[in-house]
N, C-alpha and C positions, 0 to 999 in steps of 0.2 A: 632831726629831735636834738635836743641839747644831752651834754654829756650829763648835766645835774638829773636828766627827767630818768634816767634809768635806773633800774631797781635790779639789782642779780638775783634776787629770790625770787624772780618769775619770767619767765621766758615764754612769750606764745607759740613758738616752738614749730609752726608749722610746716617751715621749710625744711626740718629734720625729718619729718615724714615722708616729705617728699625727696628727699635722698639717701633713703633708705636704700633703695635698688638702683644704685648707680654703682657698680662692682669695678668697673673700669676706673672710674674716677678717684676711687680710693686707691684702687693700687697703684695708677700713676701717680699720685703724691708720694705714694711709701716705698716705692720705687726709690727713690731719693734718700729716704730714711731709714732703708732698711741695714744698712750695716750697726747704725747707731741703737738701736732698738734690742737691747740685750742689757740683762744686770738687773738691775732695780730702777725704773722708768715711772715716771708721774706726767698724764695727760691731767691737764688741766681746760675745764669746760668742756668735759667729755660727754655734755649730752644723754643721749637715749642710748649711747653707744656704737653707733655708727662706725665708725673707724677704730674703735679699740677690740669690738669684735674681730678685726681682721688681722690682729696683731699679736694681742694678748698671750698665745699659745707661743710665742718668739721669746718672751722674754722670762725672765725667774721670778721676779716681784714685779707685780703693777699695784700702784695707787690710781684711781680715779676719780677728781676731784671736780662735784658740779654745785655751784651753788645756788642753780633755779629747784625751787621746792616742790614744783609741780612735774618738773621732770624726773627728778631722783630716784623715785618709787620704779621707774622703768628701768633706769640704770643697775639699781641695785638687784631686781628682779632678771636681769638680763646675765648677770654675772653671779647670782646666786650659788652656782654649783661648782665654783672653779674656786680653789683654796689657794691659789698665788693671790688671788683678785681682791682688792680691798676698795671699796667705794667710801666715800663722804660726801655728804652734804653741807658743802662749807666753804667760805671765803677763801682764798690759797693764805692770806697774811694770817688767819687764826690757826693754820697748821704749822707751819713754816718751824715753829721749836719742836715737834710734835714726834719726829721722823728721823731717821738716820741718812746720808746723803743719798743722793740719788743719781745712779751715770746719765740719765739724760732725760729732757724732757720734752714733750709734746705739746703743740697749740696748735690745734685745724681749725681754721677761722675762727679764732675766739680774740687776738689782741687787741683787734677792730673795737672791740666790744668797751674794753676798758677806761674809763676817763683819764686813770691817771697809770697807765701805760708803762714808762716809764718806773714807776714804784714797784709795779709787779714784775716786771725783768728783772729788779735787782733784788725782789725777795727770792724768786725765781736762783739768780746766781748765787746765793749764800744757800740754797737749797740742792745744789750739786756739790759733788765729788771735785778737787781739782783732775780738770781736762774734760769732765764733764760737760754731753751737749745739748746745747737748745737748739731745738727741731721746729721751725715756725711756718705755717702754711695762713698769708693775710690775703685781702683782696688789695688790688693795684690801680694805681691812676687816679688820682683825686676826681676830675672832669667827668669820673663814669659812677659819681655819688648819685644817687636818684630814689626812686620810691621805695626801690627793694631794699637799699639799704637802711632808707629809712623803717621799713617792717622792721627789718631783722637787727636793726638796733644799734648800727653802726654808728661810733662816732668819728669813724674818718677812713679813707683807704689810703694806702703808703705807696710813696715810691721810693730807688734803690738809694738814694743819696740818704733822704731822710730817718728809713728804717737804720740804717748801717751806722749814723749818727748817733742814734738811738739807743743801738746794743755797745757801743763802744760807751757812751755816756753811763752805763748799766754796768758796765767792766767786763762786759765779753770781748771775745778776738774774732770776729769774723774771718769763717771758711770757706763761705759759698754763697754766691746769691741771685737768681737767675728769675727772668721773667716766666710767664708756665700760661697755657691756653690764650696764646693769641686769638683762636678765631672763636672764643667765648666773649671777645670785647663786644662786638657789632651785636650780638643777640641782647647783651645785659645795656646795651646803652638805646636799643630798641624798647626793649622791655619796660627798663625802669626811668627811662628820658624822656625819651618819646610816647610810649601810651603810660606812660607811667601808673604800670598795675601795680600793685602791692603783694601781690604773689606768684610764687613760683609754679609753672605748669606741669603734673608729675611725668605725662605722656611727653611731654617738650624735653624734659629733661633726661629721660630714660631713652629714648632716640637719641637724644646727642650723646650719653652715654654708649649706648651701642652702635653706633655708626661714625660719630666725628672724632670721639676719643681717641679710640684705637688707632686711627690713620694718622688724628696728631700727636700721639705720643710718639710713632716713630719718627716722624719728621722732626720733630722738638728733640730727640734724641741726639741726632748731628749736628743741628739748626739751635742756635742760643738766639732766640727771637729779642728784637729791641724795644718790644714792647710787648704785653699779656695783660691777661684779666686779674691775675694774682703774683704773688712774690711768693716763693720756695726758698729757703733761707737756712742756714745750718751757721752756727756759732758754738763757741764753746769758753769753759772757764779756763783761766791760766790755771798753772804750776801752783 
């Protein structure tokens, strides 16, 4: 799919439903971001709130931004009873002058959807407080790009060198970057490159979450893998 084919006002979103019930997967990601999720936080590309539901009570104020008009009603309804959470159906650039600066910004599987990823990062840089944190989780390894990526409207997959350079170009200082989910590489390759399937399987995702992720999480706490299905990254705005 070409970047010009992507319309942020609509997202097919079947993968978001499949990934609703994978608590270990989300807990693993948020473990890396936990100490930065405080104060005023913005999540870009919040989808139907699968990630935000797990950390919303950690922060003082939370703004959830989702440009897809078909997903937004579910996001708004999910957080309607939480007074410290605001939701907006909009492209981030239209909101950049509307809010006080944030302590951190979190994007989980979002940056790869954006044609102008550098422009989005520069906008986020301007919206953060001095020393504010940018928390990123993105797909890695370009050779894994296949049918699943195309269905999910991914523009690209990242590597350490390219993502680091992109963040520095946007004005951020890299704090940490590492590969995550090394055991997910082969299943993604088989499903997306060999079998060329277009959608994730809910039962397979739940099996992987229940049995594989906990073991993998324990190992990767002590071993920094040389490759992985995703990159997890923390960057910071300067003083």
